[in-house]
One Martini backbone bead per residue (centre of mass of N, CA, C, O) as a GRO file, in nm:
protein
  436
    1MET     BB    1   1.377   1.273   2.947
    2THR     BB    2   1.152   1.214   2.739
    3SER     BB    3   1.165   1.492   2.597
    4ARG     BB    4   1.461   1.468   2.504
    5ILE     BB    5   1.427   1.220   2.331
    6ALA     BB    6   1.205   1.334   2.146
    7ALA     BB    7   1.383   1.566   2.037
    8TYR     BB    8   1.629   1.413   1.928
    9PHE     BB    9   1.437   1.200   1.746
   10GLN     BB   10   1.183   1.345   1.632
   11PHE     BB   11   0.882   1.253   1.694
   12GLN     BB   12   0.698   1.474   1.572
   13ARG     BB   13   0.797   1.464   1.278
   14TYR     BB   14   0.729   1.128   1.265
   15GLY     BB   15   0.471   1.045   1.430
   16THR     BB   16   0.563   0.960   1.732
   17ASP     BB   17   0.650   0.750   2.022
   18MET     BB   18   0.772   0.582   2.284
   19LYS     BB   19   0.595   0.328   2.281
   20ARG     BB   20   0.618   0.265   1.979
   21GLU     BB   21   0.931   0.242   1.970
   22VAL     BB   22   0.967   0.012   2.172
   23ILE     BB   23   0.795  -0.199   2.033
   24ALA     BB   24   0.950  -0.191   1.765
   25GLY     BB   25   1.229  -0.274   1.875
   26LEU     BB   26   1.143  -0.548   1.993
   27THR     BB   27   1.030  -0.671   1.735
   28THR     BB   28   1.286  -0.666   1.575
   29PHE     BB   29   1.450  -0.845   1.765
   30LEU     BB   30   1.266  -1.102   1.758
   31THR     BB   31   1.307  -1.143   1.434
   32MET     BB   32   1.656  -1.141   1.470
   33ALA     BB   33   1.773  -1.330   1.706
   34TYR     BB   34   1.875  -1.577   1.538
   35ILE     BB   35   2.166  -1.465   1.473
   36ILE     BB   36   2.301  -1.561   1.740
   37ILE     BB   37   2.300  -1.864   1.628
   38VAL     BB   38   2.348  -1.880   1.312
   39ASN     BB   39   2.614  -1.733   1.255
   40PRO     BB   40   2.808  -1.915   1.425
   41ALA     BB   41   2.728  -2.181   1.280
   42ILE     BB   42   2.839  -2.099   1.002
   43LEU     BB   43   3.136  -1.998   1.091
   44GLU     BB   44   3.232  -2.277   1.194
   45ASN     BB   45   3.296  -2.382   0.900
   46ALA     BB   46   3.559  -2.175   0.900
   47GLY     BB   47   3.681  -2.198   1.220
   48ILE     BB   48   3.500  -2.032   1.402
   49PRO     BB   49   3.434  -2.012   1.710
   50ARG     BB   50   3.127  -2.005   1.860
   51GLY     BB   51   3.154  -1.838   2.116
   52PRO     BB   52   3.305  -1.584   2.011
   53SER     BB   53   3.103  -1.542   1.772
   54THR     BB   54   2.861  -1.462   1.946
   55THR     BB   55   2.985  -1.207   2.062
   56ALA     BB   56   3.049  -1.069   1.793
   57THR     BB   57   2.762  -1.054   1.683
   58ILE     BB   58   2.644  -0.874   1.907
   59ILE     BB   59   2.844  -0.637   1.897
   60ALA     BB   60   2.798  -0.566   1.600
   61ALA     BB   61   2.495  -0.503   1.632
   62VAL     BB   62   2.524  -0.280   1.843
   63PHE     BB   63   2.712  -0.088   1.694
   64GLY     BB   64   2.547  -0.044   1.429
   65THR     BB   65   2.271   0.036   1.563
   66VAL     BB   66   2.374   0.283   1.720
   67LEU     BB   67   2.467   0.438   1.478
   68MET     BB   68   2.190   0.452   1.343
   69ALA     BB   69   2.053   0.606   1.572
   70PHE     BB   70   2.248   0.866   1.613
   71PHE     BB   71   2.342   0.938   1.315
   72ALA     BB   72   2.062   0.868   1.134
   73ASN     BB   73   1.775   0.827   1.255
   74ARG     BB   74   1.693   0.513   1.211
   75PRO     BB   75   1.486   0.199   1.212
   76PHE     BB   76   1.763   0.031   1.173
   77ALA     BB   77   1.905  -0.277   1.183
   78ILE     BB   78   2.226  -0.424   1.263
   79ALA     BB   79   2.392  -0.710   1.106
   80PRO     BB   80   2.496  -0.994   1.006
   81TYR     BB   81   2.497  -1.136   0.706
   82MET     BB   82   2.385  -1.427   0.561
   83SER     BB   83   2.509  -1.453   0.272
   84GLU     BB   84   2.805  -1.369   0.346
   85ASN     BB   85   2.866  -1.592   0.553
   86ALA     BB   86   2.835  -1.826   0.352
   87PHE     BB   87   3.048  -1.737   0.149
   88ILE     BB   88   3.286  -1.748   0.342
   89ALA     BB   89   3.258  -2.044   0.451
   90PHE     BB   90   3.196  -2.218   0.171
   91VAL     BB   91   3.386  -2.070  -0.041
   92VAL     BB   92   3.647  -1.929   0.062
   93VAL     BB   93   3.728  -2.161   0.263
   94LYS     BB   94   3.631  -2.451   0.163
   95VAL     BB   95   3.687  -2.424  -0.149
   96MET     BB   96   3.948  -2.214  -0.172
   97GLY     BB   97   4.132  -2.231   0.114
   98TYR     BB   98   4.104  -2.007   0.301
   99SER     BB   99   4.125  -1.830   0.568
  100TRP     BB  100   3.939  -1.658   0.793
  101GLN     BB  101   4.135  -1.423   0.820
  102THR     BB  102   4.146  -1.353   0.518
  103ALA     BB  103   3.842  -1.318   0.471
  104LEU     BB  104   3.805  -1.080   0.679
  105THR     BB  105   3.992  -0.885   0.524
  106ALA     BB  106   3.801  -0.845   0.288
  107VAL     BB  107   3.581  -0.711   0.455
  108PHE     BB  108   3.753  -0.473   0.547
  109PHE     BB  109   3.807  -0.354   0.265
  110ALA     BB  110   3.509  -0.317   0.189
  111GLY     BB  111   3.451  -0.115   0.422
  112ILE     BB  112   3.650   0.103   0.332
  113LEU     BB  113   3.517   0.147   0.056
  114PHE     BB  114   3.242   0.229   0.158
  115THR     BB  115   3.335   0.476   0.318
  116LEU     BB  116   3.457   0.637   0.082
  117LEU     BB  117   3.201   0.639  -0.102
  118THR     BB  118   3.028   0.788   0.109
  119LEU     BB  119   3.199   1.046   0.160
  120PHE     BB  120   3.187   1.100  -0.172
  121LYS     BB  121   2.879   1.027  -0.261
  122VAL     BB  122   2.849   0.769  -0.446
  123ARG     BB  123   2.622   0.599  -0.319
  124SER     BB  124   2.401   0.819  -0.334
  125TRP     BB  125   2.415   0.858  -0.640
  126LEU     BB  126   2.328   0.573  -0.710
  127ALA     BB  127   2.060   0.562  -0.553
  128GLU     BB  128   1.938   0.820  -0.718
  129SER     BB  129   1.943   0.655  -1.003
  130ILE     BB  130   1.706   0.499  -0.920
  131PRO     BB  131   1.415   0.409  -1.013
  132LEU     BB  132   1.100   0.391  -0.889
  133SER     BB  133   1.025   0.105  -0.987
  134LEU     BB  134   1.264  -0.037  -0.836
  135LYS     BB  135   1.203   0.060  -0.551
  136CYS     BB  136   0.929  -0.079  -0.541
  137ALA     BB  137   1.042  -0.364  -0.595
  138PHE     BB  138   1.214  -0.387  -0.344
  139ALA     BB  139   0.989  -0.375  -0.135
  140ALA     BB  140   0.816  -0.612  -0.243
  141GLY     BB  141   1.034  -0.829  -0.259
  142ILE     BB  142   1.114  -0.825   0.037
  143GLY     BB  143   0.835  -0.890   0.148
  144LEU     BB  144   0.800  -1.168   0.000
  145PHE     BB  145   1.058  -1.290   0.108
  146LEU     BB  146   0.965  -1.286   0.403
  147THR     BB  147   0.715  -1.459   0.363
  148PHE     BB  148   0.865  -1.712   0.266
  149ILE     BB  149   1.031  -1.750   0.515
  150GLY     BB  150   0.793  -1.768   0.714
  151LEU     BB  151   0.656  -2.017   0.588
  152ASN     BB  152   0.906  -2.200   0.635
  153GLU     BB  153   0.956  -2.156   0.944
  154THR     BB  154   0.654  -2.259   1.022
  155GLY     BB  155   0.568  -2.502   0.803
  156ILE     BB  156   0.349  -2.426   0.590
  157VAL     BB  157   0.602  -2.432   0.405
  158VAL     BB  158   0.784  -2.670   0.204
  159LEU     BB  159   0.984  -2.872   0.074
  160GLY     BB  160   0.967  -3.065  -0.196
  161VAL     BB  161   0.962  -3.221  -0.498
  162PRO     BB  162   1.024  -3.319  -0.788
  163GLY     BB  163   0.842  -3.059  -0.964
  164ALA     BB  164   0.801  -2.941  -0.649
  165PRO     BB  165   0.962  -2.720  -0.462
  166VAL     BB  166   0.685  -2.674  -0.307
  167LYS     BB  167   0.476  -2.726  -0.010
  168LEU     BB  168   0.258  -2.823   0.203
  169GLY     BB  169   0.250  -2.869   0.513
  170ASP     BB  170   0.209  -3.020   0.825
  171LEU     BB  171  -0.091  -2.950   0.992
  172SER     BB  172  -0.045  -3.163   1.243
  173GLN     BB  173   0.167  -3.000   1.355
  174PRO     BB  174   0.205  -2.817   1.632
  175SER     BB  175   0.382  -2.582   1.518
  176VAL     BB  176   0.188  -2.515   1.282
  177LEU     BB  177  -0.069  -2.462   1.444
  178LEU     BB  178   0.053  -2.232   1.611
  179ALA     BB  179   0.117  -2.050   1.371
  180VAL     BB  180  -0.172  -2.018   1.268
  181CYS     BB  181  -0.287  -1.900   1.530
  182GLY     BB  182  -0.085  -1.663   1.546
  183LEU     BB  183  -0.164  -1.536   1.277
  184LEU     BB  184  -0.459  -1.482   1.339
  185LEU     BB  185  -0.411  -1.306   1.586
  186THR     BB  186  -0.242  -1.087   1.444
  187VAL     BB  187  -0.449  -0.992   1.223
  188VAL     BB  188  -0.668  -0.912   1.420
  189LEU     BB  189  -0.506  -0.699   1.576
  190ILE     BB  190  -0.443  -0.525   1.331
  191SER     BB  191  -0.742  -0.471   1.243
  192ARG     BB  192  -0.776  -0.334   1.549
  193LYS     BB  193  -0.523  -0.152   1.612
  194VAL     BB  194  -0.304  -0.294   1.786
  195LEU     BB  195  -0.049  -0.229   1.974
  196GLY     BB  196   0.180  -0.482   1.919
  197ALA     BB  197   0.076  -0.728   1.751
  198MET     BB  198   0.334  -0.887   1.669
  199MET     BB  199   0.449  -0.923   1.952
  200ILE     BB  200   0.208  -1.075   2.066
  201GLY     BB  201   0.220  -1.312   1.868
  202ILE     BB  202   0.504  -1.411   1.942
  203VAL     BB  203   0.466  -1.448   2.250
  204ALA     BB  204   0.215  -1.630   2.250
  205THR     BB  205   0.343  -1.861   2.083
  206THR     BB  206   0.576  -1.917   2.272
  207LEU     BB  207   0.412  -1.985   2.530
  208ALA     BB  208   0.247  -2.214   2.401
  209SER     BB  209   0.493  -2.390   2.329
  210ILE     BB  210   0.588  -2.429   2.619
  211ALA     BB  211   0.324  -2.542   2.744
  212LEU     BB  212   0.321  -2.785   2.509
  213LYS     BB  213   0.627  -2.881   2.460
  214VAL     BB  214   0.753  -2.771   2.182
  215THR     BB  215   0.930  -2.575   2.358
  216PRO     BB  216   1.214  -2.563   2.520
  217LEU     BB  217   1.370  -2.489   2.798
  218PRO     BB  218   1.630  -2.364   2.924
  219HIS     BB  219   1.863  -2.434   3.169
  220SER     BB  220   1.926  -2.122   3.136
  221PHE     BB  221   1.912  -1.748   3.143
  222VAL     BB  222   2.215  -1.712   3.230
  223SER     BB  223   2.524  -1.571   3.079
  224LEU     BB  224   2.837  -1.548   2.999
  225PRO     BB  225   3.040  -1.419   2.784
  226PRO     BB  226   3.234  -1.519   2.559
  227ASP     BB  227   3.548  -1.517   2.466
  228ILE     BB  228   3.691  -1.303   2.203
  229SER     BB  229   4.010  -1.317   2.169
  230PRO     BB  230   4.059  -1.549   1.944
  231ILE     BB  231   3.915  -1.327   1.710
  232LEU     BB  232   4.058  -1.069   1.775
  233PHE     BB  233   4.239  -0.914   1.547
  234GLN     BB  234   4.267  -1.161   1.290
  235LEU     BB  235   4.418  -1.044   1.049
  236ASP     BB  236   4.532  -1.108   0.691
  237PHE     BB  237   4.710  -0.907   0.487
  238ALA     BB  238   4.899  -1.081   0.319
  239GLY     BB  239   4.682  -1.271   0.193
  240ALA     BB  240   4.487  -1.038   0.080
  241LEU     BB  241   4.727  -0.905  -0.118
  242SER     BB  242   4.699  -1.105  -0.319
  243PRO     BB  243   4.614  -1.110  -0.650
  244GLY     BB  244   4.396  -1.358  -0.629
  245PHE     BB  245   4.201  -1.198  -0.409
  246PHE     BB  246   4.042  -0.964  -0.543
  247PRO     BB  247   3.771  -1.101  -0.636
  248ILE     BB  248   3.669  -1.137  -0.344
  249ILE     BB  249   3.652  -0.845  -0.262
  250LEU     BB  250   3.461  -0.765  -0.491
  251THR     BB  251   3.229  -0.955  -0.420
  252ILE     BB  252   3.170  -0.854  -0.135
  253PHE     BB  253   3.114  -0.566  -0.219
  254ILE     BB  254   2.877  -0.615  -0.413
  255MET     BB  255   2.688  -0.771  -0.230
  256ALA     BB  256   2.667  -0.551  -0.006
  257PHE     BB  257   2.584  -0.310  -0.175
  258LEU     BB  258   2.317  -0.422  -0.286
  259ASP     BB  259   2.183  -0.497  -0.021
  260THR     BB  260   2.184  -0.213   0.116
  261VAL     BB  261   2.033  -0.048  -0.091
  262GLY     BB  262   1.772  -0.215  -0.109
  263THR     BB  263   1.700  -0.213   0.193
  264LEU     BB  264   1.691   0.093   0.249
  265LEU     BB  265   1.475   0.161   0.033
  266GLY     BB  266   1.253  -0.040   0.111
  267LEU     BB  267   1.216   0.054   0.407
  268SER     BB  268   1.171   0.357   0.350
  269MET     BB  269   0.914   0.327   0.188
  270ARG     BB  270   0.744   0.193   0.415
  271ALA     BB  271   0.816   0.445   0.621
  272ASP     BB  272   0.788   0.716   0.464
  273LEU     BB  273   1.103   0.855   0.394
  274LEU     BB  274   1.055   0.954   0.123
  275ASP     BB  275   1.052   1.168  -0.116
  276GLU     BB  276   0.907   1.302  -0.404
  277LYS     BB  277   1.159   1.151  -0.571
  278GLY     BB  278   1.237   0.874  -0.408
  279ASN     BB  279   1.430   0.974  -0.180
  280LEU     BB  280   1.668   0.959   0.082
  281PRO     BB  281   1.733   1.161   0.312
  282GLU     BB  282   2.047   1.140   0.405
  283ILE     BB  283   2.167   0.852   0.304
  284GLU     BB  284   2.468   0.870   0.404
  285LYS     BB  285   2.418   0.798   0.701
  286PRO     BB  286   2.328   0.496   0.687
  287MET     BB  287   2.569   0.419   0.507
  288LEU     BB  288   2.792   0.489   0.715
  289ALA     BB  289   2.700   0.299   0.933
  290ASP     BB  290   2.736   0.032   0.766
  291ALA     BB  291   3.034   0.080   0.694
  292LEU     BB  292   3.155   0.093   0.981
  293ALA     BB  293   3.044  -0.184   1.067
  294THR     BB  294   3.214  -0.340   0.850
  295VAL     BB  295   3.488  -0.262   0.967
  296ALA     BB  296   3.440  -0.385   1.259
  297ALA     BB  297   3.357  -0.684   1.227
  298PRO     BB  298   3.637  -0.825   1.154
  299LEU     BB  299   3.775  -0.729   1.416
  300LEU     BB  300   3.576  -0.913   1.590
  301GLY     BB  301   3.501  -1.189   1.396
  302THR     BB  302   3.311  -1.103   1.150
  303THR     BB  303   3.091  -1.021   0.910
  304THR     BB  304   2.905  -0.858   0.716
  305THR     BB  305   2.718  -0.565   0.757
  306GLY     BB  306   2.361  -0.458   0.789
  307ALA     BB  307   2.061  -0.392   0.704
  308TYR     BB  308   1.761  -0.534   0.813
  309ILE     BB  309   1.466  -0.662   0.697
  310GLU     BB  310   1.336  -0.704   0.988
  311SER     BB  311   1.278  -0.397   1.037
  312ALA     BB  312   0.986  -0.408   0.923
  313ALA     BB  313   0.846  -0.489   1.185
  314GLY     BB  314   0.891  -0.217   1.335
  315ILE     BB  315   0.762  -0.037   1.120
  316GLU     BB  316   0.472  -0.170   1.147
  317GLU     BB  317   0.469  -0.061   1.461
  318GLY     BB  318   0.588   0.261   1.405
  319GLY     BB  319   0.876   0.285   1.344
  320ARG     BB  320   1.087   0.603   1.267
  321THR     BB  321   1.344   0.599   1.450
  322GLY     BB  322   1.642   0.559   1.628
  323PHE     BB  323   1.499   0.445   1.884
  324THR     BB  324   1.434   0.173   1.773
  325ALA     BB  325   1.730   0.088   1.737
  326LEU     BB  326   1.815   0.128   2.034
  327VAL     BB  327   1.630  -0.091   2.148
  328THR     BB  328   1.751  -0.322   1.989
  329ALA     BB  329   2.038  -0.290   2.103
  330PHE     BB  330   1.964  -0.341   2.398
  331PHE     BB  331   1.875  -0.640   2.356
  332PHE     BB  332   2.143  -0.735   2.250
  333LEU     BB  333   2.300  -0.667   2.505
  334LEU     BB  334   2.139  -0.861   2.689
  335ALA     BB  335   2.222  -1.120   2.521
  336LEU     BB  336   2.504  -1.153   2.649
  337PHE     BB  337   2.344  -1.262   2.933
  338PHE     BB  338   2.047  -1.376   2.782
  339ALA     BB  339   2.053  -1.579   2.541
  340PRO     BB  340   1.865  -1.821   2.622
  341LEU     BB  341   1.607  -1.647   2.638
  342PHE     BB  342   1.596  -1.518   2.343
  343THR     BB  343   1.636  -1.812   2.189
  344VAL     BB  344   1.341  -1.939   2.254
  345VAL     BB  345   1.233  -1.830   2.002
  346PRO     BB  346   1.067  -1.967   1.760
  347ALA     BB  347   1.021  -1.991   1.424
  348HIS     BB  348   0.696  -2.016   1.449
  349ALA     BB  349   0.685  -1.721   1.572
  350TYR     BB  350   0.860  -1.513   1.398
  351GLY     BB  351   0.735  -1.596   1.120
  352ILE     BB  352   0.471  -1.441   1.140
  353ALA     BB  353   0.581  -1.155   1.090
  354LEU     BB  354   0.697  -1.213   0.806
  355ILE     BB  355   0.430  -1.267   0.668
  356VAL     BB  356   0.284  -0.997   0.725
  357ILE     BB  357   0.480  -0.789   0.599
  358GLY     BB  358   0.425  -0.852   0.297
  359SER     BB  359   0.135  -0.725   0.286
  360PHE     BB  360   0.255  -0.430   0.319
  361MET     BB  361   0.506  -0.423   0.094
  362ILE     BB  362   0.325  -0.434  -0.188
  363SER     BB  363   0.203  -0.145  -0.233
  364PRO     BB  364   0.423  -0.003  -0.430
  365LEU     BB  365   0.322  -0.137  -0.701
  366ALA     BB  366   0.105   0.092  -0.764
  367LYS     BB  367   0.344   0.298  -0.878
  368ILE     BB  368   0.361   0.135  -1.128
  369ASP     BB  369   0.387   0.138  -1.481
  370PHE     BB  370   0.223  -0.123  -1.653
  371ASP     BB  371   0.220   0.017  -1.952
  372ASP     BB  372   0.539   0.016  -1.912
  373PHE     BB  373   0.773  -0.213  -2.002
  374THR     BB  374   1.041  -0.059  -1.909
  375GLU     BB  375   0.928  -0.083  -1.604
  376GLN     BB  376   0.792  -0.362  -1.558
  377ILE     BB  377   1.007  -0.583  -1.619
  378PRO     BB  378   1.230  -0.510  -1.411
  379ALA     BB  379   1.038  -0.531  -1.168
  380PHE     BB  380   0.948  -0.819  -1.207
  381LEU     BB  381   1.230  -0.953  -1.191
  382THR     BB  382   1.300  -0.855  -0.913
  383VAL     BB  383   1.075  -0.999  -0.755
  384VAL     BB  384   1.085  -1.299  -0.856
  385LEU     BB  385   1.398  -1.347  -0.807
  386MET     BB  386   1.405  -1.302  -0.508
  387ILE     BB  387   1.219  -1.546  -0.446
  388PHE     BB  388   1.308  -1.796  -0.653
  389THR     BB  389   1.627  -1.765  -0.552
  390TYR     BB  390   1.669  -1.671  -0.260
  391ASN     BB  391   1.778  -1.365  -0.367
  392ILE     BB  392   1.818  -1.034  -0.356
  393GLY     BB  393   2.062  -0.979  -0.547
  394VAL     BB  394   1.949  -1.110  -0.803
  395GLY     BB  395   1.702  -0.928  -0.839
  396MET     BB  396   1.849  -0.656  -0.856
  397THR     BB  397   2.043  -0.718  -1.092
  398ALA     BB  398   1.827  -0.780  -1.298
  399GLY     BB  399   1.708  -0.493  -1.294
  400PHE     BB  400   1.974  -0.335  -1.368
  401ILE     BB  401   1.997  -0.477  -1.650
  402ALA     BB  402   1.707  -0.451  -1.778
  403TYR     BB  403   1.666  -0.146  -1.787
  404PRO     BB  404   1.874  -0.060  -2.012
  405LEU     BB  405   1.774  -0.262  -2.222
  406MET     BB  406   1.485  -0.149  -2.253
  407LYS     BB  407   1.564   0.144  -2.317
  408GLY     BB  408   1.745   0.077  -2.564
  409ALA     BB  409   1.531  -0.087  -2.738
  410THR     BB  410   1.332   0.193  -2.730
  411GLY     BB  411   1.499   0.470  -2.739
  412ARG     BB  412   1.533   0.560  -2.392
  413ILE     BB  413   1.812   0.638  -2.261
  414LYS     BB  414   1.763   0.940  -2.152
  415GLU     BB  415   1.596   0.838  -1.891
  416MET     BB  416   1.868   0.778  -1.776
  417LYS     BB  417   2.095   0.758  -1.532
  418GLY     BB  418   2.431   0.724  -1.493
  419GLY     BB  419   2.432   0.524  -1.244
  420MET     BB  420   2.300   0.277  -1.391
  421TRP     BB  421   2.555   0.185  -1.540
  422VAL     BB  422   2.713   0.110  -1.292
  423LEU     BB  423   2.505  -0.097  -1.182
  424ALA     BB  424   2.514  -0.282  -1.427
  425LEU     BB  425   2.816  -0.356  -1.402
  426LEU     BB  426   2.803  -0.466  -1.114
  427SER     BB  427   2.596  -0.687  -1.186
  428LEU     BB  428   2.771  -0.842  -1.381
  429SER     BB  429   2.993  -0.899  -1.168
  430TYR     BB  430   2.813  -1.062  -0.983
  431PHE     BB  431   2.764  -1.300  -1.187
  432ILE     BB  432   3.065  -1.369  -1.224
  433PHE     BB  433   3.151  -1.385  -0.896
  434GLY     BB  434   2.872  -1.399  -0.674
  435ALA     BB  435   2.649  -1.602  -0.780
  436LYS     BB  436   2.550  -1.859  -0.535
   0.00000   0.00000   0.00000
């Protein structure tokens, strides 16, 4: 059985093995298990009941991640996106007054459009038009973005006061001290090349938190999945086809398109999956997996799905194939029945992995020609705006707009591929409709 799995997922080709892939898959799951709690909590603001939404979140993650595993053979986990769920709940439903059923129909249409563009290889054409400098910036920006999230989740860095957006957290807090100790343990294990270092750090910090009563144990470890039927197949096509609703569909499409392209390229660069031209071979396969997952998500009762940046945690543990994704999907499936157990991992434990990931993902910056301002400035804007606006989409769009402007201003337009013009126009549309 093991040899068949190794052959199917091409372990030898990617220089990995069963043990490494299993540890990688579990590590990815532990860093993104928070979505089981957070996504339903956000969507509850749109009127989607929390119980059914929890089931929908897990099933959507399992479906998309299994697709990624078997169809694309990539170590990327798929789940509902955080920025898109907030846009649906707080902008489309609460501010604009549409029902959640109508809002999810917009996600469905965006997923159909994703699928068509992928099948006709438009998405892969656009991805291959992106210059190497921006691909490197995506990887580094996503890494530092994860580090910033991790610092905030652990309490090491917290929101500041007017004039100082962030500040050092209260280091006397037990949770912060545990995070610092867990971080030190993790980096020591990594430096000693211990397999599963990040997973060990997360688990050790969680157990210490429970032992010191910083993190409470759940009342039960096993629970039946809440009934999904109240939100299953509840789309409102009539409302979504009204003329005034088109900008919302366009916004959701642009937001998800930019997020998925940047995440796939950034993760692939860190996993050393790009070819000599800086492109991801057969990129249409992972793109089709996330497109089909986005079609299925609103039918289940949840929002846009796509590859998760937390997949970088599994990649750093050596995950290189779809078996990593399959292991992650397996643990999501277990979470249907053991949700209280998996959600006991506190933010100050999984945040450790997010901090460490950033230190690995900044290395692609060395490939950027910093003597060429037409390459340097767009890459710089991409990285800093991802972090300081707390929005990956804003950073990417800034890079897509700045790149043709810099090339045009220096008379070097011919260096650009045609797809970059399309990405620049999409980016302008993003700022007009969707930069929230």
